[in-house]
PyMOL CGO cylinders between C-alpha atoms (Angstrom):
from pymol import cmd
from pymol.cgo import CYLINDER

trace = [
    CYLINDER, -48.68, -46.90, -8.40, -48.65, -49.48, -5.60, 0.3, 1, 1, 1, 1, 1, 1,
    CYLINDER, -48.65, -49.48, -5.60, -46.06, -51.74, -7.18, 0.3, 1, 1, 1, 1, 1, 1,
    CYLINDER, -46.06, -51.74, -7.18, -43.76, -51.08, -10.06, 0.3, 1, 1, 1, 1, 1, 1,
    CYLINDER, -43.76, -51.08, -10.06, -41.14, -53.75, -10.60, 0.3, 1, 1, 1, 1, 1, 1,
    CYLINDER, -41.14, -53.75, -10.60, -39.67, -53.51, -14.07, 0.3, 1, 1, 1, 1, 1, 1,
    CYLINDER, -39.67, -53.51, -14.07, -36.96, -55.63, -15.65, 0.3, 1, 1, 1, 1, 1, 1,
    CYLINDER, -36.96, -55.63, -15.65, -35.21, -54.17, -18.73, 0.3, 1, 1, 1, 1, 1, 1,
    CYLINDER, -35.21, -54.17, -18.73, -33.35, -56.83, -20.69, 0.3, 1, 1, 1, 1, 1, 1,
    CYLINDER, -33.35, -56.83, -20.69, -31.59, -57.28, -24.03, 0.3, 1, 1, 1, 1, 1, 1,
    CYLINDER, -31.59, -57.28, -24.03, -28.25, -58.13, -25.56, 0.3, 1, 1, 1, 1, 1, 1,
    CYLINDER, -28.25, -58.13, -25.56, -25.00, -56.65, -24.32, 0.3, 1, 1, 1, 1, 1, 1,
    CYLINDER, -25.00, -56.65, -24.32, -24.78, -53.16, -25.80, 0.3, 1, 1, 1, 1, 1, 1,
    CYLINDER, -24.78, -53.16, -25.80, -28.54, -52.91, -26.42, 0.3, 1, 1, 1, 1, 1, 1,
    CYLINDER, -28.54, -52.91, -26.42, -28.87, -50.02, -23.96, 0.3, 1, 1, 1, 1, 1, 1,
    CYLINDER, -28.87, -50.02, -23.96, -30.62, -51.83, -21.12, 0.3, 1, 1, 1, 1, 1, 1,
    CYLINDER, -30.62, -51.83, -21.12, -28.67, -50.11, -18.34, 0.3, 1, 1, 1, 1, 1, 1,
    CYLINDER, -28.67, -50.11, -18.34, -29.13, -46.69, -19.91, 0.3, 1, 1, 1, 1, 1, 1,
    CYLINDER, -29.13, -46.69, -19.91, -32.87, -47.24, -20.35, 0.3, 1, 1, 1, 1, 1, 1,
    CYLINDER, -32.87, -47.24, -20.35, -33.21, -48.80, -16.89, 0.3, 1, 1, 1, 1, 1, 1,
    CYLINDER, -33.21, -48.80, -16.89, -31.59, -45.76, -15.27, 0.3, 1, 1, 1, 1, 1, 1,
    CYLINDER, -31.59, -45.76, -15.27, -33.74, -43.36, -17.29, 0.3, 1, 1, 1, 1, 1, 1,
    CYLINDER, -33.74, -43.36, -17.29, -36.97, -45.18, -16.41, 0.3, 1, 1, 1, 1, 1, 1,
    CYLINDER, -36.97, -45.18, -16.41, -36.03, -45.36, -12.73, 0.3, 1, 1, 1, 1, 1, 1,
    CYLINDER, -36.03, -45.36, -12.73, -35.29, -41.63, -12.73, 0.3, 1, 1, 1, 1, 1, 1,
    CYLINDER, -35.29, -41.63, -12.73, -38.57, -40.81, -14.51, 0.3, 1, 1, 1, 1, 1, 1,
    CYLINDER, -38.57, -40.81, -14.51, -40.56, -42.91, -12.03, 0.3, 1, 1, 1, 1, 1, 1,
    CYLINDER, -40.56, -42.91, -12.03, -38.44, -41.84, -9.02, 0.3, 1, 1, 1, 1, 1, 1,
    CYLINDER, -38.44, -41.84, -9.02, -37.75, -45.45, -8.05, 0.3, 1, 1, 1, 1, 1, 1,
    CYLINDER, -37.75, -45.45, -8.05, -34.46, -47.27, -7.29, 0.3, 1, 1, 1, 1, 1, 1,
    CYLINDER, -34.46, -47.27, -7.29, -32.41, -48.69, -10.18, 0.3, 1, 1, 1, 1, 1, 1,
    CYLINDER, -32.41, -48.69, -10.18, -30.32, -51.87, -9.96, 0.3, 1, 1, 1, 1, 1, 1,
    CYLINDER, -30.32, -51.87, -9.96, -28.19, -53.57, -12.59, 0.3, 1, 1, 1, 1, 1, 1,
    CYLINDER, -28.19, -53.57, -12.59, -27.57, -57.30, -12.81, 0.3, 1, 1, 1, 1, 1, 1,
    CYLINDER, -27.57, -57.30, -12.81, -23.84, -56.73, -13.38, 0.3, 1, 1, 1, 1, 1, 1,
    CYLINDER, -23.84, -56.73, -13.38, -23.59, -55.33, -9.84, 0.3, 1, 1, 1, 1, 1, 1,
    CYLINDER, -23.59, -55.33, -9.84, -24.75, -58.71, -8.53, 0.3, 1, 1, 1, 1, 1, 1,
    CYLINDER, -24.75, -58.71, -8.53, -23.34, -61.02, -11.20, 0.3, 1, 1, 1, 1, 1, 1,
    CYLINDER, -23.34, -61.02, -11.20, -19.73, -59.91, -10.82, 0.3, 1, 1, 1, 1, 1, 1,
    CYLINDER, -19.73, -59.91, -10.82, -17.44, -59.82, -7.81, 0.3, 1, 1, 1, 1, 1, 1,
    CYLINDER, -17.44, -59.82, -7.81, -15.83, -56.40, -7.27, 0.3, 1, 1, 1, 1, 1, 1,
    CYLINDER, -15.83, -56.40, -7.27, -12.41, -56.93, -8.88, 0.3, 1, 1, 1, 1, 1, 1,
    CYLINDER, -12.41, -56.93, -8.88, -9.74, -54.92, -10.60, 0.3, 1, 1, 1, 1, 1, 1,
    CYLINDER, -9.74, -54.92, -10.60, -10.06, -55.06, -13.53, 0.3, 1, 1, 1, 1, 1, 1,
    CYLINDER, -10.06, -55.06, -13.53, -13.83, -55.30, -13.25, 0.3, 1, 1, 1, 1, 1, 1,
    CYLINDER, -13.83, -55.30, -13.25, -15.99, -58.08, -14.73, 0.3, 1, 1, 1, 1, 1, 1,
    CYLINDER, -15.99, -58.08, -14.73, -13.41, -60.81, -14.33, 0.3, 1, 1, 1, 1, 1, 1,
    CYLINDER, -13.41, -60.81, -14.33, -14.85, -63.01, -11.57, 0.3, 1, 1, 1, 1, 1, 1,
    CYLINDER, -14.85, -63.01, -11.57, -18.48, -64.11, -11.33, 0.3, 1, 1, 1, 1, 1, 1,
    CYLINDER, -18.48, -64.11, -11.33, -20.34, -64.55, -8.05, 0.3, 1, 1, 1, 1, 1, 1,
    CYLINDER, -20.34, -64.55, -8.05, -22.06, -67.90, -7.52, 0.3, 1, 1, 1, 1, 1, 1,
    CYLINDER, -22.06, -67.90, -7.52, -25.74, -67.72, -8.55, 0.3, 1, 1, 1, 1, 1, 1,
    CYLINDER, -25.74, -67.72, -8.55, -26.98, -68.38, -5.01, 0.3, 1, 1, 1, 1, 1, 1,
    CYLINDER, -26.98, -68.38, -5.01, -24.97, -65.40, -3.73, 0.3, 1, 1, 1, 1, 1, 1,
    CYLINDER, -24.97, -65.40, -3.73, -26.33, -63.14, -6.49, 0.3, 1, 1, 1, 1, 1, 1,
    CYLINDER, -26.33, -63.14, -6.49, -29.90, -64.05, -5.67, 0.3, 1, 1, 1, 1, 1, 1,
    CYLINDER, -29.90, -64.05, -5.67, -29.33, -63.64, -1.93, 0.3, 1, 1, 1, 1, 1, 1,
    CYLINDER, -29.33, -63.64, -1.93, -27.83, -60.17, -2.43, 0.3, 1, 1, 1, 1, 1, 1,
    CYLINDER, -27.83, -60.17, -2.43, -30.68, -59.13, -4.70, 0.3, 1, 1, 1, 1, 1, 1,
    CYLINDER, -30.68, -59.13, -4.70, -33.23, -60.40, -2.17, 0.3, 1, 1, 1, 1, 1, 1,
    CYLINDER, -33.23, -60.40, -2.17, -31.52, -58.38, 0.55, 0.3, 1, 1, 1, 1, 1, 1,
    CYLINDER, -31.52, -58.38, 0.55, -31.08, -55.21, -1.52, 0.3, 1, 1, 1, 1, 1, 1,
    CYLINDER, -31.08, -55.21, -1.52, -34.32, -54.70, -3.44, 0.3, 1, 1, 1, 1, 1, 1,
    CYLINDER, -34.32, -54.70, -3.44, -36.50, -57.65, -4.45, 0.3, 1, 1, 1, 1, 1, 1,
    CYLINDER, -36.50, -57.65, -4.45, -38.92, -57.42, -1.47, 0.3, 1, 1, 1, 1, 1, 1,
    CYLINDER, -38.92, -57.42, -1.47, -39.55, -53.71, -2.11, 0.3, 1, 1, 1, 1, 1, 1,
    CYLINDER, -39.55, -53.71, -2.11, -42.64, -52.56, -4.00, 0.3, 1, 1, 1, 1, 1, 1,
    CYLINDER, -42.64, -52.56, -4.00, -40.84, -50.42, -6.58, 0.3, 1, 1, 1, 1, 1, 1,
    CYLINDER, -40.84, -50.42, -6.58, -37.64, -50.80, -8.56, 0.3, 1, 1, 1, 1, 1, 1,
    CYLINDER, -37.64, -50.80, -8.56, -36.14, -51.13, -12.02, 0.3, 1, 1, 1, 1, 1, 1,
    CYLINDER, -36.14, -51.13, -12.02, -33.66, -53.91, -12.76, 0.3, 1, 1, 1, 1, 1, 1,
    CYLINDER, -33.66, -53.91, -12.76, -31.58, -53.75, -15.93, 0.3, 1, 1, 1, 1, 1, 1,
    CYLINDER, -31.58, -53.75, -15.93, -29.40, -56.38, -17.55, 0.3, 1, 1, 1, 1, 1, 1,
    CYLINDER, -29.40, -56.38, -17.55, -29.70, -60.07, -18.14, 0.3, 1, 1, 1, 1, 1, 1,
    CYLINDER, -29.70, -60.07, -18.14, -30.52, -62.72, -15.58, 0.3, 1, 1, 1, 1, 1, 1,
    CYLINDER, -30.52, -62.72, -15.58, -31.43, -65.38, -18.08, 0.3, 1, 1, 1, 1, 1, 1,
    CYLINDER, -31.43, -65.38, -18.08, -30.24, -68.79, -16.97, 0.3, 1, 1, 1, 1, 1, 1,
    CYLINDER, -30.24, -68.79, -16.97, -29.71, -67.92, -13.31, 0.3, 1, 1, 1, 1, 1, 1,
    CYLINDER, -29.71, -67.92, -13.31, -32.36, -65.45, -12.21, 0.3, 1, 1, 1, 1, 1, 1,
    CYLINDER, -32.36, -65.45, -12.21, -35.60, -67.33, -12.72, 0.3, 1, 1, 1, 1, 1, 1,
    CYLINDER, -35.60, -67.33, -12.72, -36.52, -67.09, -9.00, 0.3, 1, 1, 1, 1, 1, 1,
    CYLINDER, -36.52, -67.09, -9.00, -36.93, -63.33, -9.61, 0.3, 1, 1, 1, 1, 1, 1,
    CYLINDER, -36.93, -63.33, -9.61, -39.45, -63.70, -12.47, 0.3, 1, 1, 1, 1, 1, 1,
    CYLINDER, -39.45, -63.70, -12.47, -42.56, -63.83, -10.22, 0.3, 1, 1, 1, 1, 1, 1,
    CYLINDER, -42.56, -63.83, -10.22, -41.64, -60.39, -8.87, 0.3, 1, 1, 1, 1, 1, 1,
    CYLINDER, -41.64, -60.39, -8.87, -41.78, -58.64, -12.28, 0.3, 1, 1, 1, 1, 1, 1,
    CYLINDER, -41.78, -58.64, -12.28, -44.77, -56.44, -13.13, 0.3, 1, 1, 1, 1, 1, 1,
    CYLINDER, -44.77, -56.44, -13.13, -43.34, -55.68, -16.59, 0.3, 1, 1, 1, 1, 1, 1,
    CYLINDER, -43.34, -55.68, -16.59, -40.40, -56.87, -18.66, 0.3, 1, 1, 1, 1, 1, 1,
    CYLINDER, -40.40, -56.87, -18.66, -38.99, -54.54, -21.31, 0.3, 1, 1, 1, 1, 1, 1,
    CYLINDER, -38.99, -54.54, -21.31, -37.09, -56.28, -24.09, 0.3, 1, 1, 1, 1, 1, 1,
    CYLINDER, -37.09, -56.28, -24.09, -34.76, -53.90, -25.88, 0.3, 1, 1, 1, 1, 1, 1,
    CYLINDER, -34.76, -53.90, -25.88, -33.64, -55.21, -29.27, 0.3, 1, 1, 1, 1, 1, 1,
    CYLINDER, -33.64, -55.21, -29.27, -30.78, -53.32, -30.87, 0.3, 1, 1, 1, 1, 1, 1,
    CYLINDER, -30.78, -53.32, -30.87, -29.23, -54.24, -34.22, 0.3, 1, 1, 1, 1, 1, 1,
    CYLINDER, -29.23, -54.24, -34.22, -25.77, -55.79, -34.19, 0.3, 1, 1, 1, 1, 1, 1,
    CYLINDER, -25.77, -55.79, -34.19, -23.97, -52.86, -35.86, 0.3, 1, 1, 1, 1, 1, 1,
    CYLINDER, -23.97, -52.86, -35.86, -25.25, -50.33, -33.34, 0.3, 1, 1, 1, 1, 1, 1,
    CYLINDER, -25.25, -50.33, -33.34, -24.45, -52.67, -30.44, 0.3, 1, 1, 1, 1, 1, 1,
    CYLINDER, -24.45, -52.67, -30.44, -20.90, -53.09, -31.80, 0.3, 1, 1, 1, 1, 1, 1,
    CYLINDER, -20.90, -53.09, -31.80, -20.46, -49.32, -31.92, 0.3, 1, 1, 1, 1, 1, 1,
    CYLINDER, -20.46, -49.32, -31.92, -21.75, -48.93, -28.36, 0.3, 1, 1, 1, 1, 1, 1,
    CYLINDER, -21.75, -48.93, -28.36, -19.69, -51.81, -26.99, 0.3, 1, 1, 1, 1, 1, 1,
    CYLINDER, -19.69, -51.81, -26.99, -16.45, -50.50, -28.51, 0.3, 1, 1, 1, 1, 1, 1,
    CYLINDER, -16.45, -50.50, -28.51, -17.14, -47.00, -27.17, 0.3, 1, 1, 1, 1, 1, 1,
    CYLINDER, -17.14, -47.00, -27.17, -17.93, -48.41, -23.72, 0.3, 1, 1, 1, 1, 1, 1,
    CYLINDER, -17.93, -48.41, -23.72, -14.74, -50.48, -23.63, 0.3, 1, 1, 1, 1, 1, 1,
    CYLINDER, -14.74, -50.48, -23.63, -12.64, -47.45, -24.61, 0.3, 1, 1, 1, 1, 1, 1,
    CYLINDER, -12.64, -47.45, -24.61, -14.38, -45.31, -21.98, 0.3, 1, 1, 1, 1, 1, 1,
    CYLINDER, -14.38, -45.31, -21.98, -13.94, -48.00, -19.32, 0.3, 1, 1, 1, 1, 1, 1,
    CYLINDER, -13.94, -48.00, -19.32, -10.32, -48.99, -20.02, 0.3, 1, 1, 1, 1, 1, 1,
    CYLINDER, -10.32, -48.99, -20.02, -8.88, -46.24, -22.23, 0.3, 1, 1, 1, 1, 1, 1,
    CYLINDER, -8.88, -46.24, -22.23, -8.02, -46.07, -25.92, 0.3, 1, 1, 1, 1, 1, 1,
    CYLINDER, -8.02, -46.07, -25.92, -4.44, -47.30, -25.46, 0.3, 1, 1, 1, 1, 1, 1,
    CYLINDER, -4.44, -47.30, -25.46, -5.46, -50.38, -23.48, 0.3, 1, 1, 1, 1, 1, 1,
    CYLINDER, -5.46, -50.38, -23.48, -8.11, -51.49, -26.00, 0.3, 1, 1, 1, 1, 1, 1,
    CYLINDER, -8.11, -51.49, -26.00, -6.10, -50.75, -29.16, 0.3, 1, 1, 1, 1, 1, 1,
    CYLINDER, -6.10, -50.75, -29.16, -4.08, -53.47, -30.91, 0.3, 1, 1, 1, 1, 1, 1,
    CYLINDER, -4.08, -53.47, -30.91, -1.11, -54.29, -28.69, 0.3, 1, 1, 1, 1, 1, 1,
    CYLINDER, -1.11, -54.29, -28.69, -2.79, -52.74, -25.65, 0.3, 1, 1, 1, 1, 1, 1,
    CYLINDER, -2.79, -52.74, -25.65, -3.13, -54.51, -22.31, 0.3, 1, 1, 1, 1, 1, 1,
    CYLINDER, -3.13, -54.51, -22.31, -6.91, -55.05, -22.77, 0.3, 1, 1, 1, 1, 1, 1,
    CYLINDER, -6.91, -55.05, -22.77, -7.02, -55.57, -26.53, 0.3, 1, 1, 1, 1, 1, 1,
    CYLINDER, -7.02, -55.57, -26.53, -7.33, -59.36, -26.45, 0.3, 1, 1, 1, 1, 1, 1,
    CYLINDER, -7.33, -59.36, -26.45, -9.97, -59.28, -23.68, 0.3, 1, 1, 1, 1, 1, 1,
    CYLINDER, -9.97, -59.28, -23.68, -11.91, -56.55, -25.47, 0.3, 1, 1, 1, 1, 1, 1,
    CYLINDER, -11.91, -56.55, -25.47, -11.94, -58.45, -28.75, 0.3, 1, 1, 1, 1, 1, 1,
    CYLINDER, -11.94, -58.45, -28.75, -13.01, -61.69, -27.02, 0.3, 1, 1, 1, 1, 1, 1,
    CYLINDER, -13.01, -61.69, -27.02, -15.84, -59.85, -25.27, 0.3, 1, 1, 1, 1, 1, 1,
    CYLINDER, -15.84, -59.85, -25.27, -16.97, -58.18, -28.52, 0.3, 1, 1, 1, 1, 1, 1,
    CYLINDER, -16.97, -58.18, -28.52, -16.94, -61.54, -30.34, 0.3, 1, 1, 1, 1, 1, 1,
    CYLINDER, -16.94, -61.54, -30.34, -19.03, -63.11, -27.55, 0.3, 1, 1, 1, 1, 1, 1,
    CYLINDER, -19.03, -63.11, -27.55, -21.51, -60.22, -27.54, 0.3, 1, 1, 1, 1, 1, 1,
    CYLINDER, -21.51, -60.22, -27.54, -21.91, -60.16, -31.32, 0.3, 1, 1, 1, 1, 1, 1,
    CYLINDER, -21.91, -60.16, -31.32, -22.69, -63.87, -31.41, 0.3, 1, 1, 1, 1, 1, 1,
    CYLINDER, -22.69, -63.87, -31.41, -25.99, -63.05, -29.67, 0.3, 1, 1, 1, 1, 1, 1,
    CYLINDER, -25.99, -63.05, -29.67, -27.90, -62.72, -32.95, 0.3, 1, 1, 1, 1, 1, 1,
    CYLINDER, -27.90, -62.72, -32.95, -26.57, -65.86, -34.63, 0.3, 1, 1, 1, 1, 1, 1,
    CYLINDER, -26.57, -65.86, -34.63, -26.27, -67.97, -31.50, 0.3, 1, 1, 1, 1, 1, 1,
    CYLINDER, -26.27, -67.97, -31.50, -23.35, -70.20, -32.36, 0.3, 1, 1, 1, 1, 1, 1,
    CYLINDER, -23.35, -70.20, -32.36, -21.18, -69.74, -29.26, 0.3, 1, 1, 1, 1, 1, 1,
    CYLINDER, -21.18, -69.74, -29.26, -22.78, -67.27, -26.89, 0.3, 1, 1, 1, 1, 1, 1,
    CYLINDER, -22.78, -67.27, -26.89, -24.45, -68.39, -23.70, 0.3, 1, 1, 1, 1, 1, 1,
    CYLINDER, -24.45, -68.39, -23.70, -27.01, -65.61, -24.21, 0.3, 1, 1, 1, 1, 1, 1,
    CYLINDER, -27.01, -65.61, -24.21, -28.59, -65.67, -27.66, 0.3, 1, 1, 1, 1, 1, 1,
    CYLINDER, -28.59, -65.67, -27.66, -31.56, -63.99, -29.29, 0.3, 1, 1, 1, 1, 1, 1,
    CYLINDER, -31.56, -63.99, -29.29, -33.24, -67.38, -29.74, 0.3, 1, 1, 1, 1, 1, 1,
    CYLINDER, -33.24, -67.38, -29.74, -32.84, -68.25, -26.04, 0.3, 1, 1, 1, 1, 1, 1,
    CYLINDER, -32.84, -68.25, -26.04, -33.93, -64.76, -25.05, 0.3, 1, 1, 1, 1, 1, 1,
    CYLINDER, -33.93, -64.76, -25.05, -37.09, -65.01, -27.17, 0.3, 1, 1, 1, 1, 1, 1,
    CYLINDER, -37.09, -65.01, -27.17, -37.97, -68.39, -25.60, 0.3, 1, 1, 1, 1, 1, 1,
    CYLINDER, -37.97, -68.39, -25.60, -37.42, -66.96, -22.11, 0.3, 1, 1, 1, 1, 1, 1,
    CYLINDER, -37.42, -66.96, -22.11, -39.61, -63.94, -22.89, 0.3, 1, 1, 1, 1, 1, 1,
    CYLINDER, -39.61, -63.94, -22.89, -42.40, -66.15, -24.27, 0.3, 1, 1, 1, 1, 1, 1,
    CYLINDER, -42.40, -66.15, -24.27, -42.59, -68.07, -20.99, 0.3, 1, 1, 1, 1, 1, 1,
    CYLINDER, -42.59, -68.07, -20.99, -42.90, -64.99, -18.74, 0.3, 1, 1, 1, 1, 1, 1,
    CYLINDER, -42.90, -64.99, -18.74, -46.10, -64.61, -16.73, 0.3, 1, 1, 1, 1, 1, 1,
    CYLINDER, -46.10, -64.61, -16.73, -46.09, -60.80, -16.97, 0.3, 1, 1, 1, 1, 1, 1,
    CYLINDER, -46.09, -60.80, -16.97, -46.49, -58.37, -19.88, 0.3, 1, 1, 1, 1, 1, 1,
    CYLINDER, -46.49, -58.37, -19.88, -43.49, -57.90, -22.18, 0.3, 1, 1, 1, 1, 1, 1,
    CYLINDER, -43.49, -57.90, -22.18, -42.93, -54.57, -23.91, 0.3, 1, 1, 1, 1, 1, 1,
    CYLINDER, -42.93, -54.57, -23.91, -40.68, -54.92, -26.97, 0.3, 1, 1, 1, 1, 1, 1,
    CYLINDER, -40.68, -54.92, -26.97, -38.77, -51.82, -28.01, 0.3, 1, 1, 1, 1, 1, 1,
    CYLINDER, -38.77, -51.82, -28.01, -36.20, -50.85, -30.65, 0.3, 1, 1, 1, 1, 1, 1,
    CYLINDER, -36.20, -50.85, -30.65, -32.93, -49.85, -28.98, 0.3, 1, 1, 1, 1, 1, 1,
    CYLINDER, -32.93, -49.85, -28.98, -32.09, -47.50, -31.86, 0.3, 1, 1, 1, 1, 1, 1,
    CYLINDER, -32.09, -47.50, -31.86, -34.96, -45.18, -30.82, 0.3, 1, 1, 1, 1, 1, 1,
    CYLINDER, -34.96, -45.18, -30.82, -34.11, -42.03, -28.87, 0.3, 1, 1, 1, 1, 1, 1,
    CYLINDER, -34.11, -42.03, -28.87, -33.77, -42.57, -25.13, 0.3, 1, 1, 1, 1, 1, 1,
    CYLINDER, -33.77, -42.57, -25.13, -36.51, -40.05, -24.31, 0.3, 1, 1, 1, 1, 1, 1,
    CYLINDER, -36.51, -40.05, -24.31, -38.96, -41.91, -26.55, 0.3, 1, 1, 1, 1, 1, 1,
    CYLINDER, -38.96, -41.91, -26.55, -38.06, -45.30, -25.06, 0.3, 1, 1, 1, 1, 1, 1,
    CYLINDER, -38.06, -45.30, -25.06, -38.38, -43.95, -21.53, 0.3, 1, 1, 1, 1, 1, 1,
    CYLINDER, -38.38, -43.95, -21.53, -41.76, -42.40, -22.31, 0.3, 1, 1, 1, 1, 1, 1,
    CYLINDER, -41.76, -42.40, -22.31, -43.08, -45.67, -23.77, 0.3, 1, 1, 1, 1, 1, 1,
    CYLINDER, -43.08, -45.67, -23.77, -42.10, -47.60, -20.64, 0.3, 1, 1, 1, 1, 1, 1,
    CYLINDER, -42.10, -47.60, -20.64, -43.47, -44.98, -18.26, 0.3, 1, 1, 1, 1, 1, 1,
    CYLINDER, -43.47, -44.98, -18.26, -46.76, -44.83, -20.18, 0.3, 1, 1, 1, 1, 1, 1,
    CYLINDER, -46.76, -44.83, -20.18, -47.02, -48.63, -20.10, 0.3, 1, 1, 1, 1, 1, 1,
    CYLINDER, -47.02, -48.63, -20.10, -46.59, -48.61, -16.33, 0.3, 1, 1, 1, 1, 1, 1,
    CYLINDER, -46.59, -48.61, -16.33, -49.07, -45.79, -15.80, 0.3, 1, 1, 1, 1, 1, 1,
    CYLINDER, -49.07, -45.79, -15.80, -51.70, -47.47, -18.00, 0.3, 1, 1, 1, 1, 1, 1,
    CYLINDER, -51.70, -47.47, -18.00, -51.45, -50.76, -16.12, 0.3, 1, 1, 1, 1, 1, 1,
]
cmd.load_cgo(trace, "trace")
């Protein structure tokens, strides 16, 4: 394996970060997540975006020039300069109901059950985030939609592996690793 640069993408809650970490571990390569570059470090987290030029500069400094890595998350709309570096893109599609379950669990884990419950300090923000994320499939309000994602995937110059995010993590990881080893 001389180069192995994999991008795992999908809707929020699809499991891209989880799969990205698992693939990176299986291949013994570094893992990076777009959220680490997209967002400024703030408290609470995920409240202030970095300018796109700064994101791309940081990514170029941290990992892009290296021969091996896994990048998870979405960079659609701002990360096109990274596309030529991809050897494989993994698109993880996960049904809306399962994504909703995962997103709610993640918000509770991140902020606590009291903060995300009705009347809690993060309830309004949590519900706004969930509404944005669930609009992915229908595409009425969200900046990232399934339709836009499909168009972006169709234009990629590298292979795209499409997987079902409801499958067990071990199976998903194995499919990606086998795809890399067969290439």
